[in-house]
C-alpha positions, 0 to 999 in steps of 0.5 A, a space after each residue: 500500500 502506498 503512503 498517503 502522506 508525502 513530503 515534497 519541496 515547495 515550488 512555484 507550481 505548488 506554492 498556490 496551495 499555501 494561499 488558503 492554508 489556515 490554522 485553528 484558532 490559537 495555533 498561530 502562536 506556535 508556528 509561522 504562517 506558511 506565506 510569511 515563512 516562504 518570504 523568508 525562504 525567498 530571501 535566505 537561500 539557506 532555508 528550504 521549504 517543504 509541504 506535507 501533503 495528505 492525499 494531495 491536499 495540503 496538511 502542513 508546511 515546514 522549513 529546514 534551516 
């Protein structure tokens, strides 16, 4: 059986998925919002953004430094 969860690099092609990404109320204090984090990745080439996809739907975002 193929895993449903995939970790993929964030590219210009799939970056559109971040536009509608929302957190539950109160969670924003624990993490950066993806679009703001992407701006940091755009200016700092030592940061690498990734998307977590569950059945091709955006489930999360993280960046490695």
